[in-house]
C-alpha positions, 0 to 999 in steps of 0.5 A: 684597363679596367674591366667593363666589357669582355670580348671572347673571339672564337670559331664555330665548335670551339666550345664557346657556348660552355664558357659563355654559360660559365660567365652567365652564372655571375649575377652582375655579368651581362651576356651578349651572345654573338651580337654581330651575327645579325649584322653579318647576316645582312652585310656578309657574303656568300649565301647570306647575300639573299636574305629573302630565303630566311623566314620573316620570324627569323629576320624579326629577331634582328631589328638592329643591323646598324654597325655603329649602334651595335658597337655603341651598345657593346662599349657603352654604359651598362644597365643597373645591377651589371658591372661588366659584359661578356660578349661571345663573338665569332671572329668571322662576324667582324667583317674586314671593311668595318672599323675596329678601333672599338676593340681597344675599349674592350678586354679581348681574349681568343678561344681555340681548339684543335682545328681537326676536332673543330672541322669534324664537329662542324661537319657533323653538325652541318651534315645533320642539318642537311647543309651542303658542306661545300657551302658551309666550310667557308664559315669555319673561320680560322683564317679570320680568327688569326687575322683578327688576333693580329689586328688586335695585337697591332691595335692594342700593342699587346698580345691577346690572351689565348685559351685552348678549350681542349685544356679547359675541359680537362681542368675547368676550375683551374682554367676558369680561375686563370681566365678570370684573373687575366680578365680582371673579374672574380671567379665564382664556383657557380661558374662550374655548374648550370642548368641545361638549355638556359642559353641557346 
C-alpha cells in the first residue's frame, strides 16, 4: 500500500516519544501524538470512569471524543504541505469494542521494549507522580499490545513490522533507516537530532 498514514503502536515507557520526535523533524510529516487518548479518557474503564475529577482546563483540551470523527481524521486527506502522517498510539487506547477496520488503511508497526525495563520505568514515573501503583499497573498494556498485534495480522493478512527500542538506541541511524525503508518514507539525517521540549 502507498504510505499515507503511519500508525505506531506502543506501550507506556517504550521510548515511543523518541521515535515520534525523529519523524517530527521531517517537514512534510504530520504528527498525531496519542490521538485516541481523549477518546479513551471519556470511554475507558477503571479510574477514567469519573471524569469529573479532571480539571476543566484539562478536559477542554479534548473537544472531540467522537470515535468516527477521530478515525476519519487519521485516515483522511492531509493538509497542504504534508505527504504523510505519523501517529503515535498506545495500544490500550484502542478499546476492544470499537471498529478496527480502519487499521487496514494505515501502515502499522509495533514498538516493544524489554517488559522488565518498561514496568520498572513506569513504576518510577507513577511513584514520582504520587500515583497508587495498584491503580496504575493495569495501564501498562502489554496484553492489549499483543492482542492488537494479532488483530492487525488477521485483518491485513500480514505480520506487522516490529522494532525493539532497546536495539534502536544502540544504533539509531541504521534502525531508523531500516524503519523508514519498511514504512516507505525517505530517511533524513535530521531525524537523529532535535531540540529538547518541542513535543510533550
